[in-house]
C-alpha positions in Angstrom: 0.0 0.0 0.0 1.4 3.4 -1.0 0.7 6.7 0.8 2.1 10.1 -0.1 2.7 12.9 2.3 4.5 16.3 1.8 4.1 16.0 -2.0 4.2 19.6 -3.3 4.5 20.8 -6.9 8.2 21.3 -7.6 9.1 19.7 -4.3 9.9 23.0 -2.7 8.2 26.4 -2.6 10.2 29.5 -3.6 9.9 32.5 -1.3 10.6 36.2 -2.4 13.9 36.1 -0.5 15.0 33.3 -2.9 15.3 30.8 0.0 13.6 27.5 -0.7 11.4 26.1 2.2 11.4 22.4 2.6 8.4 21.3 4.7 9.9 17.8 5.0 13.1 19.3 6.5 11.1 21.6 8.8 9.0 18.7 10.0 11.9 16.4 10.5 13.8 19.0 12.6 10.9 19.7 15.1 12.1 19.1 18.7 8.9 17.4 19.8 8.1 13.8 18.9 5.7 13.4 15.9 4.4 10.5 13.8 1.9 11.0 11.0 -0.6 8.1 10.3 -3.0 7.4 7.5 -6.6 6.7 8.3 -5.9 2.9 8.1 -3.0 3.5 10.6 0.0 3.2 8.3 3.0 5.4 9.1 3.4 8.1 6.5 6.0 10.4 8.1 8.1 10.6 11.2 10.4 13.3 12.5 14.0 12.8 13.7 13.2 13.3 17.4 10.7 10.5 17.3 13.1 8.2 15.6 15.8 8.9 18.2 13.4 8.3 21.1 12.1 5.0 19.7 15.6 3.7 18.7 14.6 3.1 15.0 15.2 4.5 11.6 12.8 6.1 9.0 13.4 3.2 6.6 12.4 0.6 9.2 9.0 2.1 10.0 7.6 4.4 7.2 5.1 2.5 5.1 4.4 0.0 7.9 1.3 -0.4 10.0 1.9 1.3 13.3 1.3 -1.8 15.3 3.6 -3.8 13.1 6.3 -1.3 13.6 5.6 -0.9 17.4 4.1 -4.2 18.8 3.5 -4.9 22.5 6.5 -6.2 24.5 5.9 -10.0 24.6 7.9 -10.2 27.8 5.3 -8.1 29.6 2.2 -10.4 30.0 -0.2 -7.5 30.8 1.1 -5.1 28.2 -1.7 -2.9 26.8 0.0 -0.3 24.8 -1.4 -1.5 21.5 -4.9 -1.8 22.8 -4.9 1.6 24.4 -3.4 3.4 21.5 -5.7 1.7 19.0 -8.7 2.7 21.1 -7.6 6.4 21.1 -6.9 6.4 17.3 -10.3 4.9 16.6 -11.9 7.5 18.8 -10.1 10.3 16.8 -11.3 8.7 13.5 -14.9 8.4 14.6 -15.2 11.9 16.2 -12.8 14.0 14.3 -11.6 15.4 17.6 -8.2 15.3 19.3 -7.7 12.8 22.1 -5.1 13.1 24.9 -4.1 9.8 26.5 -2.9 9.4 30.1 0.7 8.1 30.6 1.2 4.8 28.8 3.9 2.1 29.2 4.7 1.2 25.6 8.1 -0.4 25.2 10.0 0.0 21.9 11.9 -2.7 20.0 15.7 -2.5 20.6 17.7 -2.9 17.4 20.0 -5.9 17.1 23.2 -3.8 17.5 21.9 -2.8 20.9 21.2 -6.4 21.9 17.6 -6.8 20.7 14.6 -7.2 22.9 12.6 -4.2 24.1 13.5 -0.9 25.8 11.1 0.3 28.6 9.4 3.5 27.7 6.6 5.6 29.2 4.8 8.1 27.0 2.3 10.9 27.2 0.4 10.6 23.8 -1.8 13.2 22.1 -3.6 12.2 18.9 -4.8 15.0 16.6 -6.8 14.7 13.4 -6.0 16.6 10.2 -9.3 17.3 8.4 -10.3 18.2 4.9 -12.6 21.0 3.9 -15.7 18.8 4.6 -14.4 17.8 8.1 -13.3 14.3 7.1 -10.1 12.9 8.7 -7.2 12.9 6.2 -4.4 12.0 8.7 -3.7 11.6 12.3 -0.7 13.4 14.0 0.5 11.2 16.8 2.5 13.3 19.3 4.2 11.9 22.3 6.2 13.2 25.3 8.8 10.8 26.6 8.2 10.7 30.4 10.3 7.6 31.0 12.8 9.3 33.2 10.2 10.9 35.3 8.2 7.7 35.8 11.4 5.8 36.5 12.4 8.4 39.1 9.0 8.0 40.7 9.3 4.2 40.7 12.8 4.1 42.2 12.8 2.5 45.6 16.2 3.5 46.9 16.3 5.3 50.2 17.3 8.7 48.9 14.4 8.7 46.4 12.0 7.6 49.1 13.3 10.4 51.4 13.0 13.0 48.6 9.5 11.8 47.7 8.5 11.8 51.3 9.7 15.4 51.7 7.9 16.5 48.6 4.7 14.7 49.5 4.7 16.1 53.0 5.5 19.6 51.9 2.9 22.2 53.0 3.0 23.7 49.4 2.2 21.9 46.2 5.2 21.0 44.0 5.1 20.4 40.3 7.4 19.8 37.2 6.8 20.2 33.5 8.6 19.2 30.3 9.9 21.6 27.7 6.5 22.4 26.2 4.7 22.9 29.5 3.2 19.5 30.0 3.1 18.5 33.7 5.2 15.4 34.5 5.0 15.5 38.3 2.8 16.8 41.1 3.3 16.0 44.8 0.8 14.7 47.3 -0.2 18.1 48.5 -1.5 19.1 45.1 -3.3 15.7 44.9 -4.9 16.4 48.3 -5.9 19.9 47.3 -7.6 18.7 44.2 -8.9 15.2 45.2 -7.8 13.7 41.9 -5.2 10.9 41.2 -1.8 11.8 40.0 -2.3 10.4 36.5 -5.2 12.9 36.0 -2.8 15.8 36.4 -0.1 14.8 34.0 0.2 16.5 30.6 -2.5 19.3 30.5 -4.7 17.3 32.9 -3.7 19.6 35.8 -5.6 22.4 34.2 -8.9 20.6 34.9 -8.4 21.4 38.6 -8.3 25.1 37.9 -11.5 27.0 38.2 -12.8 27.5 34.6 -12.8 31.4 34.9 -9.0 31.3 35.7 -7.9 28.4 33.5 -7.1 30.2 30.3 -4.9 32.8 32.0 -3.0 30.2 34.1 -2.2 28.0 31.1 -1.4 30.9 28.8 1.1 32.3 31.3 2.8 28.9 31.7 3.1 28.3 27.9 4.3 31.8 27.4 6.9 31.5 30.0 8.1 28.1 28.5 8.5 29.8 25.1 10.7 32.6 26.5 12.3 30.6 29.4 11.0 33.3 31.8 10.0 32.7 35.4 6.4 31.8 35.8 3.9 33.4 38.3 0.2 33.2 38.4 -2.6 33.4 41.0 -5.6 31.3 40.3 -8.3 29.3 42.0 -8.3 25.5 42.2 -11.4 23.4 42.7 -11.4 20.1 44.7 -13.4 17.2 43.4 -15.9 17.9 46.2 -16.5 21.5 45.0 -14.3 23.2 47.6 -12.4 26.2 46.1 -8.9 27.4 47.2 -6.7 30.2 46.0 -3.2 29.2 44.8 -0.2 31.3 44.1 2.0 29.4 41.6 5.7 30.1 40.9 8.1 28.3 38.6 11.6 28.6 37.3 13.2 26.9 34.2 15.2 23.7 34.8 18.5 23.1 32.9 20.8 20.1 32.7 24.5 20.5 33.5 25.2 21.1 29.8 22.6 24.0 29.7 19.8 22.0 28.0 16.4 23.3 28.9 14.3 20.4 30.3 11.2 22.2 31.6 10.0 23.9 34.8 10.0 23.2 38.5 7.7 25.1 40.7 5.5 25.4 43.8 1.9 26.5 44.6 1.1 28.1 47.9 -2.4 28.2 49.4 -3.3 31.9 49.7 -7.0 31.5 50.4 -6.8 33.3 53.8 -4.9 36.2 52.2 -7.5 36.5 49.4 -10.4 36.3 51.8 -8.8 39.0 53.9 -8.3 41.1 50.7 -11.9 40.6 49.7 -13.1 41.5 53.2 -10.9 44.6 53.1 -12.3 45.5 49.7 -15.8 45.0 51.1 -15.1 47.2 54.1 -13.5 49.8 51.8 -16.6 49.7 49.6 -18.8 50.0 52.6 -16.8 53.0 53.9 -16.9 54.6 50.4 -20.7 54.1 50.4 -20.9 55.5 53.9 -18.9 58.5 52.9 -21.1 59.1 49.9 -24.1 58.8 52.2 -22.5 61.2 54.7 -21.8 63.7 51.9 -25.3 63.4 50.7 -26.6 64.0 54.2 -24.3 67.0 54.7 -25.7 68.4 51.4 -29.2 67.8 52.6 -28.4 69.5 55.9 -27.0 72.5 54.0 -30.2 72.6 52.0 -32.2 72.3 55.2 -30.3 75.0 57.0 -30.8 77.4 54.0 -34.4 76.5 53.9 -34.8 77.0 57.7 -33.4 80.4 57.3 -35.8 81.1 54.5 -38.6 79.4 56.5 -38.0 81.6 59.6 -37.9 84.7 57.5 -41.1 83.8 55.6 -42.9 82.7 58.7 -42.1 86.0 60.4 -43.0 88.0 57.3 -46.0 86.2 55.8 -47.6 85.3 59.2 -47.1 88.8 60.6 -49.3 90.5 58.0 -52.5 88.5 58.5 -52.0 88.5 62.3 -51.6 92.3 62.2 -54.6 92.6 60.0 -56.8 90.5 62.3 -55.5 92.5 65.3 -56.4 95.8 63.6 -59.9 94.6 62.7 -60.4 93.4 66.3 -59.5 96.9 67.6 -61.9 98.4 65.1 -64.8 96.3 66.4 -63.7 96.9 70.0 -63.7 100.7 69.5 -67.1 100.5 67.9 -68.6 98.7 70.9 -66.7 100.9 73.4 -68.1 104.1 71.7 -71.6 102.6 71.4 -71.4 102.8 67.6 -72.8 99.3 67.0 -73.6 98.8 63.3 -74.5 95.3 62.3 -73.7 95.7 58.6 -70.3 97.3 59.4 -69.5 94.6 61.9 -70.4 91.9 59.4 -68.1 93.5 56.9 -65.3 93.6 59.4 -65.9 90.0 60.4 -65.7 89.1 56.7 -62.4 90.8 56.4 -61.2 88.9 59.5 -62.4 85.6 58.0 -60.4 86.3 54.8 -57.3 87.2 56.9 -57.7 83.9 58.8 -58.0 82.0 55.5 -54.8 83.6 54.3 -53.2 82.7 57.6 -54.3 79.1 57.3 -53.1 78.9 53.7 -49.7 80.2 54.7 -49.5 77.6 57.5 -50.4 74.8 55.0 -47.7 75.9 52.6 -45.1 76.0 55.4 -46.3 72.5 56.4 -45.7 71.3 52.9 -42.2 72.7 52.9 -41.5 71.1 56.3 -42.7 67.7 55.0 -40.5 68.0 52.0 -37.4 68.3 54.3 -38.4 65.1 56.0 -39.2 63.2 52.8 -36.0 63.5 50.8 -36.7 60.6 48.4 -39.9 58.9 49.2 -40.5 55.3 48.0 -38.2 54.7 45.0 -39.6 52.6 42.1 -39.1 52.3 38.4 -41.3 55.1 36.9 -42.1 55.3 33.2 -41.6 59.0 32.4 -43.7 58.9 29.2 -46.6 57.3 31.0 -46.2 59.7 33.9 -46.4 62.8 31.6 -49.5 61.5 29.8 -51.2 60.8 33.2 -50.5 64.4 34.2 -51.9 65.7 30.9 -55.1 63.7 31.4 -55.5 65.2 34.9 -55.0 68.7 33.4 -57.3 68.2 30.5 -59.8 70.9 31.6 -57.4 73.8 32.3 -55.5 73.0 29.1 -58.8 73.0 27.1 -60.0 76.2 28.8 -56.6 78.0 28.1 -56.6 76.8 24.5 -53.1 75.5 25.0 -51.5 73.0 22.6 -49.2 70.5 24.2 -46.7 68.6 22.1 -44.6 65.6 23.5 -41.5 63.9 22.3 -40.9 61.1 24.9 -39.8 58.2 22.7 -36.1 58.6 23.8 -36.9 58.0 27.5 -37.6 54.9 29.4 -38.1 54.2 33.1 -36.1 55.8 35.9 -35.7 54.8 39.6 -37.5 57.7 41.4 -40.2 58.5 43.8 -43.5 58.3 41.9 -45.1 61.0 44.0 -42.2 63.4 43.7 -41.7 62.9 40.0 -45.4 63.6 39.4 -45.1 66.8 41.5 -42.3 67.9 39.2 -44.1 67.2 36.0 -47.4 68.7 37.2 -45.8 72.0 38.5 -43.9 72.6 35.3 -46.7 71.9 32.9 -49.2 73.8 35.1 -47.0 76.9 35.2 -46.5 76.7 31.4 -50.3 76.8 31.0 -51.0 79.4 33.7 -48.3 82.0 32.7 -49.3 82.1 29.1 -49.0 85.2 26.9 -52.4 86.8 26.1 -51.4 87.8 22.6 -50.8 84.3 21.2 -52.1 80.8 21.6 -50.1 78.9 24.3 -47.8 76.2 23.1 -46.1 73.8 25.5 -43.4 71.2 24.4 -42.5 68.4 26.7 -39.5 66.3 25.6 -37.1 63.8 27.2 -33.7 62.3 26.3 -31.1 60.2 28.0 -27.5 61.1 29.0 -24.9 58.8 30.7 -25.7 59.8 34.3 -29.1 61.5 33.9 -32.5 61.3 32.4 -33.2 64.8 31.0 -36.8 66.2 31.0 -37.4 69.5 29.1 -40.6 71.6 29.4 -40.6 74.6 27.0 -43.4 77.2 26.6 -44.0 80.4 24.6 -45.5 82.3 27.6 -44.8 85.5 29.4 -41.1 84.8 30.1 -38.9 86.3 32.8 -36.1 88.8 33.1 -32.6 87.9 34.3 -33.3 89.4 37.7 -36.6 87.4 38.0 -34.7 84.2 37.1 -32.2 84.8 39.9 -35.2 84.8 42.4 -37.3 82.2 40.7 -36.7 79.3 43.1 -37.1 81.3 46.3 -39.8 80.3 48.8 -43.1 82.2 48.3 -41.7 84.3 45.4 -44.3 85.3 42.8 -43.9 87.6 39.8 -47.5 87.7 38.5 -50.7 88.2 40.5 -53.2 87.8 37.7 -53.3 84.0 38.3 -53.7 82.0 41.5 -50.5 80.6 43.0 -48.7 80.0 46.3 -45.1 80.8 45.3 -43.7 77.5 46.6 -44.2 75.2 43.6 -40.9 75.8 41.8 -39.1 76.0 45.2 -40.4 72.4 45.9 -39.5 71.2 42.4 -35.9 72.4 42.8 -35.6 70.8 46.3 -37.0 67.5 45.1 -34.6 67.3 42.1 -31.6 68.4 44.2 -32.5 66.0 47.1 -32.3 63.2 44.5 -28.9 64.3 43.3 -30.1 66.0 40.2 -30.2 69.6 39.0 -32.5 72.1 37.3 -31.7 74.8 34.7 -33.9 77.6 33.3 -33.6 79.8 30.3 -36.1 82.6 29.6 -36.8 85.9 27.9 -39.6 88.3 28.5 -42.2 88.0 25.7 -40.7 84.8 24.3 -41.2 82.1 26.8 -39.3 79.8 29.3 -37.5 76.5 29.1 -37.0 74.3 32.2 -34.4 71.5 31.9 -34.5 68.9 34.7 -31.6 66.5 35.1 -32.8 63.4 37.0 -29.9 61.5 38.3 -30.0 57.7 37.7 -30.4 55.8 40.9 -30.2 52.1 41.9 -33.1 50.5 43.7 
């Protein structure tokens, strides 16, 4: 049976530099051990390193069936190298997927000039398919790592080896070794105890299965990268025991060299740093809690600053706005008293005075109610936070205001498609929307139909609500006083003078801000920046 591999037109490919590239020569010079098999398991190609490790020549094995070239050792009754390898190769052929085998004892024939018989060998095989465009297997690349020395060292029974093994296995840190390509060839008992898996499961790349999946790629990548550059290896990762227990491991490794300077792999250790990591996580949690507490303290301080300013305003307003109706009531009482003292009792005049007193009392009660609202606002900084749909909220307010909007002849336009929901107090957000739209309708210009535009858009840290009207407008001086308590600029419509003050407080208490632009005779635009919050 004839098979052809590395058959290229012209034999060699010419590169722009003029240097010819021989793929056969490159393959033959690879330092790792490779054998290329056909799908019926005939040997098609072999590199020099493989020939050297198996004590044979290319002429002796190329073209032969792999198990004819490498039979089981007849002197070992329970030899299973052929059976195990055949099982792996059949799996690759049937699945089209690579298959990594555990360590195998597969002795190799010794040539006559070396005395014949078989040479003991232990291998770590990896069988990888080469697929065509349709996913069918063309060849199988059989790669092996010679771990005979490592297995032999582990099997030695002399006292020194037993002592060294005992020291390694009783070490409080995990110890490990690799070959030149980063395949693990040894782990000590500590690593086995940490993972709950047998030693054979860790050899080759099997050790990586004990690394938590989220950390696996980084840990392996660093080791392979270090092996390529001969650099020291260091990585922190989590290992998972067979029972699900997770521990943190800090692994360190250094390159190993023979006396002649030949690089033979890495030797390293792995220390359990679970306590340190837990302490770091606890410290981070405490730090995060302190940061949150500081933010909360800053917020409270801001609220206290607002409250102090409002209390100053409150005291001034209480003394000013309550003094007038009290003085009025007092004067009217004196007037009635004087009439009775002088005997000038006039029922109609008394009824008129009592009516004036009643109106003064009503103004007094209304002022008290407004001051109560302001006091309540200081106590209720946020209210119950929930996800509030701004578009739905605006349309609910417009339905409630249907009659005043219709009577005023106002036209209300909305552009709310760019806004979703925001975490906010439903009651407070409704108060904001209601006050702004209500003011836009009330303070309309008599010479033109009122037009109110309500829009919304999103910014990274804020949901922005804009209410624009074509009403009376305000001067710069009026805008400076706009958000003061009980400040009113127009008396031709009913109002308390605290609506915009409360709107500003609600927005600022929630971490947002409010801006206003206005011109007399042109209209006013309020822009509300509602800060995004977490529920």
